[in-house]
Each structure stands twice: as C-alpha cells, then as structure tokens.
N, C-alpha and C positions, 0 to 999 in steps of 0.2 A: 753626675752624682750617682753613687751606688748606694742602694738601700737594702738593709737587712730587716726582714720582717719575721715575726713569729705568729703562727696561726694554729688554732685548735679546730677540730672538726669531728663530727659524728659521721663515720664513713658508711653508715648503713645504706643510704640512698645513692651513693656515688660509685662509679666504676673505677675506683682507685684514685691515686694522686695524678699520675701522668696523663697528659692530653691524649684523647682517643677520638676516632672519627665521630662517635656518638655525641661528643662535646658534653658529656655528663660526668666529668671528673672535677676534682677540687682545683687542679691547675687551670682547667678551662673556665671555671667560674671566676677565678681571681684575674685571669688575663682579660676576660670580658670587662670586668670592672675597671681594670687599669686602662683599657682602651678608652673608656668613657672619661676617666680622669685626665689622661694625658693627650687624648684626642689623636692617638695613633696606636698601632699594634705594639705591645710591650710584652716581651717574653720573660718569664720567670724561671729561675733555676732552684730546684728544691734540694734539701740535704740528702734526699733519697726517696725512693718510691714506696708507697704503701699500696697493698693490693685492694681490690674491690672488697668493701665491707670492713676494712681495717680503720681504726680511729687514730687520732693524734691529739695530744695535749700540748705538744711543743715542737711541731714541724717548723722548720726554718726554710725560708727562701730568700733569694736576692733578685734584684732587677736594677736596671739603669734608667734613670729618668730625671730630667731637670724640674725641680720643684722649689720655689722660693718662699713658701708660706709656712715653713716649719714642720717638724715631725708630728706634732699634735694635730695640726690641721689635716695633714696627709692621713693620719690614723683615722680621723673622723670620716674622711672621704672613703676610706677603705672599709669602714664599718657599715656602709649602706649598700643596698643593691645585692646583697647575698641572701641565700636561704638562711634561716635561723640556725642551721646546723654548721655554719662556717663563721668563725669569728677571728679576725686579725686583731691581736691585742698588744702588739709591740711593733714599732717602726723606728729605725735609727740609721743615720748615715755612717757608712763604714769606708775604709780605704778601698781604692779601685782594684786592689789585688785580692780582696776578699772573695771567696767562693763558698756558697752554702754547702756544697758537697765536698769539695776538695780541701777546704780549710778545716773541716771537722776533725777533731781528735778523739771523739768518743760519743756514744749514744746509749741511752737507756730505754728499754722496752719493758712494759708491764703486760703480763698475760693474766686474765681473770677467769677463774673457775667458780661456778656456783653449784654447790652440792644440792641435789634435788632439782626441782623445776623452778627456774627463775620466773618471777611474776611478769606480766605484760609490760611493766615499766622498766624492767631491767634485762629482759631477754636479749636485747640488741647489744649488750655490753659484756655478756658472760657466755662461757661454754657451760651449759647446764649438764650436769653429770647424771641426771636421772636418779636411779636408786643406788648409784655407786658412790661410796664414801672414799675419800682420798686419805691415805696414810702418808703424812708429810715427812715422817722420819726417814724412810728409805728413799723418798724423793730427794731429800737434802743430801743423803749419802751419794746418790747417783749424780746430783748436781756438783758435788765437790770433785767428782772424777772427771767432770767436763770442763772445769775452770782451768785457766792458764792459756798459754800460747800454743795452739794446736791446729792441725789440719782438720777442718770441719766439712770435708767433702761429703761425708756420710749423712750430714744434716742439712744439705742444700738440695735445691731443685733447679733444674735448668729452665730459665725463662724462655719464652717463645722466641725472643730475638737473639737467643744464644749469646747474650752479653757475657763477656769473660770477667771473672772476678778472682782475686787471690783467695784461695781457700784457707790460708793461714790467718787466723784471727786471735787476738789476745782477749779472751773472755775473762774479764776481771772479776765480775760478780755474777753468780747464778744462785739464787736462793728462793726458798718457798716459805711463805708465812700464812698462818690461818687467822681469820677473824670470824668467829662463829661458823656459819655455814658457807663462808666465802674463803677461797684460797687464792693467793696472789703469787705469781712468779715474777721476779725481777731479774733482768739480764742487762749487764753493762759490758761493753766491749769497745775496742777501737774501730770496729766496723762489723757488719753482718752480711752474710751471703743471702741470696734470694731464698725467701721462706725459711731461713735458718731458725728464727725465733719460734715460729709456729711448729717447726720440726722438733725443736727442743721441748716445747710445751707438750706436744703429742707423745713424745718418748717418755717424758717424766710422768705424764698422766698414766701411761701403761705401767710404770713402776709403782705409782700410787695405788693402783687397783690390783697389784700383784701379778699382772700379766708378764711383766719383765722383772728381772732381778738386777740390782745395782751391779753385780759382778759381770753382767753382760755388757756394760757400758764400754770398758776398754776394748773389748772385741769389736763392738760396733764402730768405734772411732778408728781403730787400726785397720779395719777392712777397706777404708777409703772408697766405699761403694754404697750407694743408697739401696736399701733393701726394705722389705715389708716389715722389718722389725721397728722401723721408724715411721710413724704415721704423722700426717700434717694436721695440726689442731685447727678447728674452724676459725675463720677470719674474725668473727664478731667479738672474740675475747681479747684481741690484741690492740694495744695502744703504743704509739710512739710517744714516749713520755718527755724526753729531753735530749737536746743535742749540745755538745760542748765544743768550744773553740779555743 
C-alpha cells in the first residue's frame, strides 16, 4: 500500500527536510515514528527538500506500508510522538506509481517580509527589514520580468552534493502583496531549483529598497551566471505552501 501524506512544520529547530547524520531533520523524525508504527524501517520520499530553517504548510511525502485500520487511524498514529512543530494532517492511499516528487506538476512557495523589527513571536517566520521600507510597485514590475518559461541559472545555488537539475522552469506566478507592515511574495512554478525562491526573494528585496532597478532583471537572467547582484534571502521567511499533482 502506498500512502500519500501532507505535513506542516516550523523549520526553525530542524536541519532541513532531508535526513542527516545528526538525525535532526523533519524526515528523520517522521521515519522514526513510522518505525514505531510499522515495527520496521520505513523510508519516506518528499516532494522536495527544504533547507535548514525553512517551513512548510503543505509538504507532501509518500511511503509504502501495509496498514489495515484505515486512513484516520493511521493519521492519529502519525500525530503522536512528534515535536509540536511537526503535524501530519492528511493521509490517503494512492496508486503504486505515485511519487511525491516526480508526480508533482507544480508548487507554490510564500516568502514573508516584515517591515521593521518583528516581535519575538513572529521573528522565526519573517525576514525583518529593520528600518528599510519596501516599495512593492517596482518589485512587481521586476517580478513580471521574471515570470514565464526561462532559464533560472542566475537564481540558483549549487547544492553540496552537486545534484543536477534542469534550470529551465515555468514560473507561472510571481507577485508581491502588502498587508500593513507585512509583505508577501508568492511564487508558483512547475518546479524550483536549489534556493531559487530565496534568491528571487533576495533580488526582489533589493529592488524594493532601490538597490536594484527592474531594468537590470533581464540582464541578470540572460547572464546565466550567479553574481553578487542576487542575494539569498534568509531561510526563516520561506514557506513551502502547496504541492499540486
């Protein structure tokens, strides 16, 4: 039986999604719980990796395991034994050819900025801008120049394991909205390269504070080279919001 699960987590205390020798990742905690439930090692496969400190509202993973007590009972079993910052909130049986990563057709990420200093209860979920206010009009102009099917090599970073990824992505939505002193960046695409969203968020931040001009965006894209014109936004502001199949 193949199970598809959806999990939310606050990534502040974890060393990312993917299993590490430290065993302090979201995947490690989930696999330890599954070992208790199924009484054997059970490997999960996520829709993608999230870095240390990155959060998720809708991370998806799958695993194979024989369970005859129904999805609600499995869900209850999965909801115990975790830190309070991890919650599996959906479990369902899927066809054997379903794969959390390779069956995905799109993802949405949200990046959150807080103008000024975020309070102690929100600092772990926002990039605090200090005394810098963001002008979202040029940010949205720059975002419009980034949408579409493009080579995003200039907005990627090479992972330590040198994992290869197709740099051509269809960035369907990239928009910025304001709610009082909070600014939200929404990015939807058929896939994302390593640290691509944080790179887009960092670049658009620089546009918002006037350090970059929207007219420079085509030049950055066409260079197909990562330069210091593109900064990587801090991990704490990023959420994997939803995965589509």
